[in-house]
C-alpha positions, 0 to 999 in steps of 0.5 A: 500500500502506498504511503500518504506522502507518496500519494500526495506526490502523485497528486502533483504530477498525475491527471486529476480525474485518474487520481480521484478514480484511483483513490476515492475509495481509500478509507484513510482520512489523509487520502480522503483529504487529498481526494477532496483537494483534487476535487477542488482543483478540478472545480477550480480548473473548470471555473477558470475554463468557463471564465476564459470562454467568456473573456475571449468572446470579444476576440472570437467575435472579430476573429470569426470575421477574419480579423486576425490581429485583434488588440486590447489596449489599457492604461495604468496611472491616471490617478497618481500624484507622480510619474507617467500614465502608461499604456499597453497594446497587446495582440494575442494569437488566435485561440490564445487562453492564458489562465489567470489573466484579469484586471491587473488590480485584482491580481497579486504582485507575484501573479502579475509578474508571472503573467507579464512574462507569459504574455510577452512570450506568447503575444504576437505583438506588444506595444507600450506608450507613456505620457509623462507628468509634463504631458499630463500637466499640459494636456490634462490626464485624459488627453495625455492618456490618449497620447500614450495610447496612440504611442503604444499602438505606434510601437507595435511591430504588427499593426492591429486591425481591430482595437478593444479598448477599456471604456474609452474611444481613442481619437485620431486613429485609423483603426476600428475600435470597440470600447468595453466598460470594465474591459480589463475584466471582460476581454483577455486582450485588454486584461493582458494589456492592463498587466503589461502596463501595470508591471511596466509602470510599477517597475519604473516607479521603483527605479524613481524611488532610488532617485527620489527616496523621500516619497516612498515611490517603491510603496505608493507608486506615485499615488496620494497616500498620507505618507506621500502627501506628508513628504510633499509638504516637507520636501516639496515637489520633485521633477516627476510630480504632477503639478495639476494634481497636487496644487489643491494641497501644495503650492510651489 
């Protein structure tokens, strides 16, 4: 008779259905706990496959029309006091299903980092665009976001034939687009773009924290925490702060 430790190792490497069938009648409590764990994994996998069916529906709609290069585009960083707004545009291969892709805000740092590498590995093309704090102060955050989105599209190695955009319609582009409310949770391509943009921006803000250590950018990534506001009052604004965002509580 196999030991429970051996059976546990088997669960990690064998087919779940085969594992359940093999051990469901083993009366040892430790084995039944492993069978219950296997059942939960099976249910979780089925739920994720159902979710992937839903979030790939926008891509399939256009791909069944013969449009292969469907791109999702999203932004990160519209709200912070400091740093750029970052956008990403991602084309995934037809039929691509990457487990775990979702609105980047719903994912842990570790999961975002893992998916960032997987998306870059599997994507047909990825483009990133940025608009810095000077653009934001000059143009306003919405127009700066549009500028960054156009840059992301321009930085694609392959031009998209259809855009799926989170919530907005981008002006001054010649590519058909569909705006999807809460698109980063409803479209796998937009979700992928939100992850690329989020990880890119967070890494950039960590680098800025080394240059401007007073503001704890490595923790707040530029957002208006109490600690950040207190640092601004004490040390003033640095070169990457958005004057149009901070003037309500600090004037320089």
